[in-house]
Structure formats: C-alpha cells, structure tokens
C-alpha positions in Angstrom: -100.5 -34.6 -172.1 -99.2 -35.9 -169.0 -98.5 -32.8 -166.5 -98.0 -32.2 -163.1 -99.2 -28.6 -161.3 -97.2 -27.6 -157.9 -97.8 -24.5 -156.1 -98.4 -24.1 -152.4 -102.2 -24.0 -151.0 -104.3 -21.0 -152.7 -102.5 -20.8 -155.8 -104.9 -21.7 -157.9 -104.1 -25.4 -159.0 -108.0 -26.5 -158.6 -109.1 -23.8 -160.9 -106.3 -24.3 -163.6 -106.8 -28.1 -163.7 -110.7 -27.9 -164.2 -109.6 -24.9 -167.2 -107.6 -27.9 -168.4 -110.0 -30.4 -167.8 -112.3 -28.8 -170.3 -110.1 -27.4 -172.4 -108.1 -30.6 -173.5 -110.1 -33.4 -172.3 -107.7 -34.7 -170.1 -108.6 -36.0 -166.8 -107.6 -34.6 -163.2 -106.2 -37.4 -160.9 -106.6 -36.2 -157.2 -105.1 -38.8 -154.6 -107.8 -38.0 -152.2 -110.6 -38.7 -155.0 -108.5 -41.8 -156.1 -108.2 -43.2 -152.4 -111.7 -42.6 -151.4 -113.2 -44.1 -154.9 -110.6 -47.3 -154.0 -112.0 -47.5 -150.8 -115.8 -47.7 -152.2 -115.2 -49.5 -155.0 -112.9 -52.2 -151.6 -110.8 -52.8 -154.0 -107.8 -54.7 -152.3 -106.0 -51.4 -152.2 -108.3 -49.8 -150.9 -109.3 -52.1 -148.3 -105.6 -51.6 -147.3 -106.0 -47.7 -147.4 -109.4 -47.9 -145.4 -107.8 -50.0 -142.5 -104.9 -47.8 -142.5 -107.1 -44.6 -142.4 -110.3 -45.8 -140.1 -107.1 -46.2 -137.0 -106.5 -42.7 -137.8 -102.6 -43.5 -140.0 -101.7 -41.7 -143.1 -101.7 -43.9 -146.1 -98.3 -44.8 -146.9 -96.3 -43.7 -150.1 -96.4 -47.4 -151.5 -100.5 -48.0 -150.8 -101.2 -44.6 -152.7 -98.2 -44.8 -155.8 -100.1 -48.6 -156.0 -104.0 -46.7 -156.0 -101.9 -44.1 -158.8 -101.1 -46.8 -160.8 -104.4 -48.4 -161.0 -106.0 -45.4 -161.8 -103.4 -45.0 -164.9 -104.7 -48.1 -166.1 -108.3 -46.8 -166.7 -109.2 -45.2 -170.5 -109.8 -42.3 -169.7 -106.5 -41.5 -168.7 -105.1 -42.5 -172.3 -105.9 -39.3 -173.6 -103.6 -37.7 -170.6 -103.5 -36.8 -166.9 -103.1 -33.7 -164.3 -101.9 -35.4 -160.9 -102.9 -33.3 -158.0 -101.9 -33.4 -155.0 -99.1 -36.4 -155.8 -96.4 -36.6 -155.5 -96.0 -34.4 -152.2 -92.4 -35.5 -151.4 -89.4 -36.2 -153.5 -89.2 -39.9 -152.2 -93.4 -40.0 -154.0 -91.9 -38.7 -157.0 -89.0 -41.2 -157.3 -91.7 -43.7 -156.8 -93.8 -41.7 -159.4 -91.0 -42.0 -162.0 -90.4 -45.8 -161.3 -94.2 -46.3 -162.3 -94.2 -44.6 -165.1 -91.3 -46.1 -166.3 -92.6 -49.6 -165.8 -95.9 -48.6 -168.2 -94.0 -46.7 -170.4 -95.2 -43.6 -170.5 -93.5 -40.3 -169.6 -94.5 -36.5 -168.0 -94.8 -34.0 -170.5 -94.3 -31.1 -168.1 -94.4 -29.9 -164.4 -95.9 -26.2 -163.7 -95.3 -24.7 -161.0 -97.4 -22.1 -160.5 -95.4 -19.2 -158.3 -97.0 -17.0 -155.8 -96.2 -14.5 -153.5 -97.5 -16.1 -149.8 -98.2 -13.0 -148.4 -100.7 -11.7 -150.5 -102.1 -14.9 -150.6 -102.8 -15.0 -146.9 -104.5 -11.8 -147.6 -106.9 -13.4 -150.1 -108.0 -15.4 -147.1 -108.1 -12.7 -144.6 -109.6 -11.0 -147.4 -112.6 -13.6 -148.0 -113.3 -14.3 -144.4 -114.1 -10.5 -143.8 -116.3 -10.6 -146.8 -118.7 -13.2 -145.4 -118.6 -12.6 -142.2 -116.6 -14.9 -141.3 -119.0 -17.8 -143.2 -115.7 -19.6 -144.9 -114.7 -23.7 -144.3 -112.8 -24.2 -141.3 -109.3 -25.0 -143.1 -110.1 -21.2 -145.0 -108.6 -19.0 -142.6 -104.7 -17.8 -142.1 -103.8 -19.5 -139.5 -104.6 -22.8 -141.1 -103.2 -21.4 -144.9 -100.1 -20.8 -142.5 -99.7 -24.5 -141.4 -100.5 -25.8 -144.7 -97.8 -23.0 -146.0 -95.0 -24.7 -143.7 -95.9 -27.9 -144.7 -95.6 -26.9 -148.5 -92.2 -25.3 -147.8 -91.0 -28.3 -146.1 -91.7 -31.5 -147.8 -93.7 -30.7 -151.3 -91.4 -26.8 -152.4 -88.1 -29.7 -153.4 -89.9 -31.2 -156.1 -88.9 -28.0 -158.1 -85.8 -28.7 -158.0 -86.0 -32.5 -158.5 -88.4 -31.6 -161.9 -85.6 -28.9 -162.6 -82.9 -30.7 -162.9 -85.0 -33.4 -165.1 -85.5 -30.4 -167.6 -89.5 -30.7 -167.1 -90.0 -27.7 -164.5 -92.2 -24.6 -165.8 -92.4 -21.7 -163.5 -95.6 -19.5 -164.2 -96.4 -16.4 -162.0 -99.5 -17.8 -160.2 -100.4 -14.1 -159.3 -101.2 -13.1 -162.7 -105.1 -12.8 -163.4 -106.7 -16.7 -163.7 -107.1 -16.0 -167.9 -103.6 -15.1 -168.0 -102.4 -17.9 -166.2 -104.5 -20.8 -168.4 -103.0 -18.5 -171.3 -99.2 -19.1 -170.2 -100.0 -23.0 -169.1 -101.3 -23.3 -172.6 -98.5 -21.7 -174.0 -96.7 -23.4 -172.5 -98.1 -27.2 -173.0 -98.0 -26.4 -176.6 -94.2 -26.0 -176.3 -94.0 -29.2 -174.2 -95.7 -31.7 -176.3 -94.1 -31.0 -180.0 
C-alpha cells in the first residue's frame, strides 16, 4: 500500500497517517523527518542538505528527491508507505513519478482530505482560547492563514495532477476522526485490489 495524503494544514493528515501506520503496518515518510535523519547520519546527501539549511536556504527538489529515494530503499518501506509533506508541488510530483518508475513502484492512491478553511480557522481560534493562548507559536489564525495561502498556491494543484492520473480520491475531512478513518480504509480496499 503506497499512498499520499493531501489536504491543507489542519485537515487531519497527521492524525490519519498515524491511524494508517497502526492499522496497516506501513511507514509514514515525512520529508522533514527524513531530512533531519540524513543530516544526523551525515550521508552525502544529508551533508549537502545541511550545508544549504545552515545558510538559511531551502533544500532544492533534487536533494529532497534523493533523500526520499534513499528512504524508500529501506526494508521497512517494503510493506508500503504514506508520503507526508512530499510532493508539495507539481514539479516534485513529476520527480516522484520518475523515481517510482525507476524503482518499479507505483502509488495505489492519493487521498485528499477536503475541509472547510473557515472551519479550520475557527478550530484554531477555539483551541487558542481554550488553552488561554498557551499554544505553539505557529498554531494561531494568522499563521494558519499564511500556511493556507501557500498550500492553495503550491500544493492544491496536485489534486488535479493526480485526478488526471486516475489516482485521486476525495474524502470529507470535516467528518469525525473515526468516520474519516473508515472512509480512508474503504478507499484503500478499493484501490489496492
């Protein structure tokens, strides 16, 4: 089972990925985690990424793709994986397609959690109010608005990219967590037959 979870920040991708990891024994591959691990292990690509990050730069797509490629070769990926935070753009999706083809792998499905952005903003405001303002620095309405803008501009086009490939399945991300999980399992059952 090889899949991508799409959806804006706050849609519940992390929660659903953890549920899938537990239920299906597949691994969640976070590009952030993979970058940190490659830097810590001082692999050649990790050292290259570290040099770029130390200078305050964004790690270029080719380096991220190389890190993803190395991670997919690890034994724990043989049962499948969930890509988290990658691809973020259509060029990254093209690079992922080429990478998977080279490894003779293919995605089973791309699941988009469809959510109401106003409801996400209300959720963040409510969480901040309930905690007395004691939340992460990026867990506020203003930060979420900026992250949603970036998502719409850079990542949202992936839905159409994967729809054209026949891989996209949309799920109502506003439903209760267990309902979303059940719907994801139903989609996975259909997609991995």
